[in-house]
C-alpha positions in Angstrom: 168.7 87.5 147.7 165.6 87.9 145.8 165.4 86.3 142.4 164.3 88.5 139.5 162.7 87.2 136.5 164.2 88.4 133.1 162.2 88.0 130.0 164.4 87.2 126.9 162.8 88.4 123.6 164.2 86.7 120.4 163.3 88.1 117.0 163.5 85.5 114.3 163.5 86.6 110.6 162.9 84.6 107.5 165.4 84.6 104.8 163.5 87.4 102.8 162.8 89.4 105.9 166.5 89.1 107.0 167.8 90.7 103.8 165.2 93.4 103.9 165.7 94.2 107.7 169.5 93.8 108.3 172.1 95.7 106.3 174.7 93.1 105.5 176.9 95.1 103.2 180.4 96.0 104.5 180.3 99.7 103.6 180.7 100.6 107.3 184.0 98.8 107.4 185.5 100.8 104.6 185.3 98.1 102.0 184.0 99.3 98.6 183.2 97.6 95.4 185.2 97.7 92.3 182.6 99.7 90.5 182.6 102.3 93.4 186.5 102.4 93.2 186.3 103.1 89.4 183.8 105.8 89.9 185.8 107.5 92.6 189.0 107.6 90.4 190.1 111.2 89.8 189.8 112.4 86.2 192.7 114.1 84.5 191.0 117.4 84.8 190.5 116.8 88.5 194.2 115.9 88.9 195.3 119.2 87.3 192.9 121.2 89.3 194.2 119.6 92.5 197.8 120.2 91.2 197.2 123.8 90.5 195.7 124.2 94.0 198.8 122.5 95.6 201.4 123.9 93.3 203.1 126.2 95.8 202.8 123.5 98.6 204.9 121.0 96.5 208.6 121.2 97.2 210.7 122.3 94.2 213.4 119.6 94.5 213.4 116.1 95.8 213.6 112.4 94.9 209.8 112.0 95.3 206.8 114.2 95.6 208.4 117.3 94.1 208.3 119.4 91.0 211.6 118.0 90.0 210.3 114.4 90.4 207.3 115.3 88.2 209.4 116.9 85.5 211.9 114.0 85.4 209.1 111.4 85.3 207.1 113.2 82.7 210.2 114.0 80.7 211.1 110.3 80.5 207.5 109.5 79.4 207.5 112.0 76.6 211.1 111.5 75.5 212.3 114.9 76.7 215.9 113.6 76.7 215.9 113.7 72.9 215.4 117.4 73.1 218.2 117.8 75.7 220.6 115.9 73.4 219.7 118.4 70.5 220.0 121.4 72.9 223.4 120.2 74.1 224.6 119.7 70.4 223.4 123.2 69.5 225.2 124.7 72.6 228.4 123.0 71.6 228.1 124.5 68.1 227.5 127.9 69.7 230.6 127.6 71.8 232.6 126.6 68.7 231.2 129.6 66.7 232.1 131.9 69.6 235.6 130.5 69.6 235.8 131.2 65.9 234.7 134.7 66.5 237.0 135.2 69.3 239.9 133.9 67.1 239.1 136.3 64.4 238.9 139.2 66.8 242.2 138.3 68.4 243.7 138.2 64.9 242.2 141.7 64.2 243.6 143.2 67.3 246.9 141.7 66.8 247.1 143.0 63.3 246.0 146.5 64.4 248.3 146.8 67.4 251.2 144.7 66.2 251.3 143.0 69.6 250.5 139.4 70.4 247.7 138.8 73.0 249.0 135.3 73.9 245.5 133.9 74.4 245.3 130.2 74.1 241.9 129.2 72.7 242.5 125.5 73.1 242.6 125.9 76.9 239.3 127.6 77.0 237.6 124.2 76.5 233.9 124.1 75.8 232.8 126.1 78.8 230.3 128.6 77.4 230.8 131.0 80.3 234.5 131.1 79.9 234.4 131.7 76.2 231.8 134.5 76.6 233.9 136.1 79.3 237.0 136.1 77.1 234.9 137.2 74.1 233.6 140.2 76.1 237.1 141.1 77.3 238.4 141.0 73.7 235.4 143.1 72.5 236.1 145.7 75.2 239.8 145.9 74.2 238.8 146.3 70.6 236.4 149.1 71.4 238.9 150.8 73.7 241.8 150.5 71.1 239.4 151.8 68.4 238.4 154.8 70.6 242.1 155.6 71.4 243.0 155.4 67.7 240.2 157.8 66.7 241.1 160.3 69.4 244.8 160.4 68.5 
């Protein structure tokens, strides 16, 4: 076997030449400085622009990453539950007023017809739909009894 001669070349740099020649920052490894991180933070405007772009891609319901999650989390932050409590109190008042209206209409029908309708308002509870349905039935009966009385 023949022996070959290999020349090794070594470059030596002084401290000032080294920093000017060799890039010793870790940007290539994905490490960024705090200043860069702060500059790359999204603004509120950028967040809402992105939210509007992704609006229909976000699932409506879910424990995380959903419109429901955003609404609950934002609601807690702004005290939305206070509004819910007020709304529930107003809905309860509406139910009570509708029960009172229903009771007066039942009384009017019973006086006009002389018959008892045997409707127990206490068993209706506070269910708005049930009260509304009964109220609609009574109003229909009043209109039909009024119409039959006027045609007779």
